[in-house]
C-alpha positions in Angstrom: 49.6 110.7 13.8 52.8 110.6 15.8 52.7 111.8 19.4 55.5 114.2 20.2 57.0 114.4 23.6 59.1 117.5 23.6 59.3 118.3 27.3 59.2 116.9 30.8 56.2 119.2 31.4 52.8 118.7 29.6 52.3 122.4 28.8 48.6 122.0 29.4 46.3 123.6 31.9 43.5 121.6 33.4 41.3 124.0 35.4 38.1 122.3 36.4 37.1 125.0 38.9 37.6 127.8 36.3 35.7 125.8 33.7 32.7 125.2 36.0 32.7 128.8 37.2 32.7 130.2 33.7 29.8 128.0 32.5 27.7 129.1 35.5 28.6 132.7 34.8 28.0 132.5 31.1 24.4 131.1 31.5 23.4 133.6 34.2 24.9 136.5 32.2 23.1 135.4 29.0 19.8 135.3 30.8 20.2 138.7 32.4 21.5 140.3 29.2 18.2 139.4 27.5 16.2 140.8 30.4 18.3 144.0 30.5 18.1 144.7 26.7 14.3 144.3 26.8 14.1 146.6 29.9 16.4 149.2 28.4 14.3 149.4 25.2 11.0 149.6 27.1 12.2 152.2 29.7 14.2 154.3 27.2 17.1 154.2 29.8 20.5 154.8 28.2 22.1 153.7 31.5 20.3 150.3 31.2 21.1 150.0 27.5 24.8 150.9 28.1 25.0 148.3 30.8 23.3 145.8 28.6 25.9 146.5 25.9 28.5 145.7 28.5 26.6 142.5 29.3 26.6 141.5 25.7 30.4 142.0 25.7 30.4 139.8 28.8 28.7 137.0 27.0 31.1 137.2 24.1 34.1 137.5 26.5 33.0 134.5 28.5 32.5 132.5 25.4 36.0 133.4 24.3 37.3 132.6 27.8 35.6 129.2 27.7 37.3 128.5 24.3 40.6 129.5 25.8 40.2 127.1 28.8 39.4 124.2 26.4 42.3 125.1 24.1 44.7 125.1 27.1 43.9 121.4 27.7 45.2 120.4 24.2 48.6 118.7 24.2 51.7 120.3 22.4 52.5 119.1 18.9 55.3 119.5 16.5 54.1 123.0 15.5 52.8 124.3 18.8 55.5 123.0 21.2 54.3 125.1 24.1 50.8 123.8 23.5 47.9 126.2 23.4 48.3 128.0 26.7 48.9 131.4 25.1 45.4 131.4 23.7 44.2 132.4 27.2 46.2 135.6 26.9 45.1 136.3 23.4 41.4 135.9 24.5 42.0 138.2 27.4 43.6 140.9 25.2 40.6 140.7 22.8 38.2 141.0 25.8 40.0 144.1 27.0 39.8 145.7 23.6 36.1 144.9 23.4 35.5 146.6 26.7 37.4 149.7 25.6 35.5 150.0 22.4 32.1 149.6 24.1 33.1 152.2 26.7 33.9 154.7 23.9 30.5 154.0 22.3 28.8 154.7 25.6 30.5 158.0 25.9 29.4 159.1 22.4 25.8 158.1 23.0 25.9 159.7 26.5 26.9 163.0 25.0 24.2 162.8 22.4 21.6 162.1 25.1 22.9 165.0 27.1 22.2 167.3 24.1 18.9 165.6 23.3 17.4 164.3 26.5 14.9 161.3 26.4 12.3 160.8 29.1 13.0 157.6 31.2 10.4 155.2 32.5 11.6 154.9 36.1 9.6 151.9 37.4 11.0 149.6 34.6 14.5 151.0 34.9 14.6 150.5 38.7 13.2 147.0 38.6 15.7 145.8 36.0 18.5 147.5 37.9 17.6 145.8 41.2 17.5 142.4 39.4 20.9 143.2 37.9 22.3 144.1 41.2 21.4 140.7 42.7 22.7 138.8 39.7 26.0 140.7 39.7 26.5 140.2 43.4 26.1 136.5 43.0 28.4 136.4 39.9 31.1 138.5 41.6 31.1 136.2 44.7 31.3 133.0 42.4 34.2 134.4 40.4 36.1 135.7 43.5 36.0 132.2 45.1 37.2 130.7 41.8 40.2 133.1 41.7 41.2 132.0 45.2 41.4 128.4 44.0 42.9 128.8 40.5 44.8 131.7 38.9 43.4 132.4 35.5 43.6 135.7 33.6 40.3 135.0 31.8 38.5 134.5 35.1 40.2 137.6 36.4 39.0 139.6 33.4 35.5 138.2 33.9 35.7 139.3 37.6 36.6 142.8 36.5 33.6 142.8 34.1 31.2 141.9 36.9 32.7 144.3 39.4 32.0 147.0 36.8 28.5 145.5 36.3 27.9 145.6 40.0 28.9 149.3 40.2 26.8 149.9 37.1 23.7 148.4 38.8 24.2 150.6 41.9 24.7 153.6 39.6 21.5 152.9 37.7 19.5 152.6 40.9 21.0 155.9 42.2 20.2 157.5 38.9 16.6 156.3 39.0 16.1 157.6 42.5 17.6 161.0 41.7 15.6 161.4 38.5 12.4 160.5 40.5 13.1 163.2 43.1 14.6 165.9 40.9 13.1 165.3 37.5 16.5 165.8 35.9 16.6 163.2 33.1 20.1 164.2 32.1 21.3 162.1 35.1 20.6 158.9 33.1 23.2 159.6 30.4 25.5 161.1 33.0 25.4 157.8 35.0 25.9 155.9 31.8 29.1 157.8 31.1 30.3 157.0 34.6 29.6 153.4 33.8 31.5 153.8 30.6 34.5 155.1 32.6 34.4 152.0 34.9 34.2 149.7 31.8 37.1 151.5 30.2 39.3 151.3 33.3 38.7 147.5 33.6 39.4 147.0 29.9 42.6 149.0 30.1 43.8 146.9 33.0 43.2 143.6 31.2 44.8 145.0 28.0 47.9 146.0 29.9 48.2 142.6 31.7 47.7 140.5 28.6 50.0 142.9 26.5 52.8 142.4 29.0 52.5 138.6 28.7 52.4 138.8 24.9 55.5 141.0 24.9 57.2 138.3 27.1 58.1 140.9 29.7 59.3 139.7 33.2 56.1 139.0 35.3 55.6 141.6 38.0 56.0 139.1 40.9 59.6 138.3 39.9 62.8 140.4 40.4 65.2 139.4 37.7 68.2 140.9 39.6 67.3 138.9 42.7 67.1 135.7 40.7 70.4 136.4 39.0 72.0 137.0 42.4 70.6 133.8 43.9 71.9 131.7 40.9 75.2 133.5 41.1 75.5 132.6 44.8 75.3 128.8 44.2 78.6 126.9 44.5 80.8 126.8 41.4 79.0 129.5 39.5 81.1 132.5 38.4 78.7 134.4 36.2 75.1 134.5 35.0 74.1 136.2 31.7 71.5 135.9 28.9 68.9 135.6 31.6 65.3 135.6 30.3 62.1 135.1 32.2 58.6 135.2 30.7 55.0 133.9 31.2 53.6 131.6 28.6 50.2 132.1 30.4 49.2 132.7 34.0 51.0 130.4 36.4 53.2 128.9 33.5 56.6 130.5 33.5 59.8 129.8 31.5 63.4 130.8 32.2 66.6 130.5 30.2 70.1 131.5 31.3 73.7 131.0 30.4 76.2 130.5 33.2 80.0 130.3 33.5 81.1 127.7 36.0 84.4 126.7 37.6 86.4 124.1 35.7 86.3 121.6 38.5 82.5 121.6 38.7 80.3 119.0 37.1 77.8 120.6 34.7 74.9 118.3 35.6 75.3 119.1 39.3 75.2 122.8 38.6 72.1 122.6 36.4 70.4 120.4 39.0 71.1 123.0 41.7 69.8 125.9 39.6 66.6 124.0 38.7 66.0 123.1 42.3 66.5 126.7 43.4 64.1 128.1 40.7 61.4 125.5 41.6 61.6 125.7 45.4 62.1 129.5 45.8 60.3 130.9 42.8 57.9 128.2 41.6 59.5 128.1 38.1 59.3 124.6 36.8 60.4 125.1 33.2 64.0 126.3 32.9 66.7 125.8 30.4 70.3 126.4 31.6 73.3 126.5 29.3 76.7 125.9 30.7 79.5 127.9 29.0 83.1 129.1 29.3 84.4 132.2 27.5 87.6 130.4 26.4 85.4 128.0 24.3 82.3 130.1 23.6 82.9 133.5 22.1 81.5 136.3 24.3 83.3 139.2 22.8 84.5 142.0 25.2 82.3 140.6 27.9 84.1 137.2 27.8 87.6 138.9 27.6 86.9 140.9 30.7 85.7 137.8 32.5 88.8 135.9 31.6 91.0 138.8 32.8 89.3 138.8 36.2 89.5 135.1 36.7 93.0 134.6 35.2 
């Protein structure tokens, strides 16, 4: 099969740190999920079972994230000219949706348990929660360190999962202690609903971030007006329009723009200056600049007004 070389950039994402981190996280999470499901069933604790449901979603999400990282290493071809980087964002979006659905399920079950309370076996509940706290502290630290080395929305979504898990473990421990001293078993479903709220918040955040990338919106860290102004300030450039900036995936940005230049300027020099500005000041390595003039390229009323001002 013919190898296609469409770009000066590979459009691949080799993230060894993220890959290693997710493997470690996946194995530890799978182990503790089994422990927590068993503990929740034995102790009749909805808080434990709701957290185990979240852990099951973590396992599925981490598996999807691993697939996304491996997909991102595949080279572009004649059909997928940007490679498979966007799969990372699709995986994150699905992870966020899964979190939101699980959270809603926890709310429904929590309300049912409030109406029909079930006695909880506190020793088992507390033991599993303490183990969970230790596991989640370790995983949160591992993922936080990975995020400092490599930016990856899937690792970020996993980090939000385990921050929620960490808070869940604390909530379950608090619930067990309060039930022990007060005898109020409704505290178990109440804590589970708080956990559901944490899960939903994390899921909503991931959905929003991935949605913005899928909609090709301007990434939050960039000011399009400032970029337009900087390009416009370069020598020989009279106008910047049709400016678009979007993220293909985290840390992979693309920009396109049309510019009017002075007649005495060399097009290649202008393009080189713009590319250098975008790379050095904004870290944008993939840009496509089109040199135009309204006397040649029809720009309607916009072009007419430009020609009048520069007559």
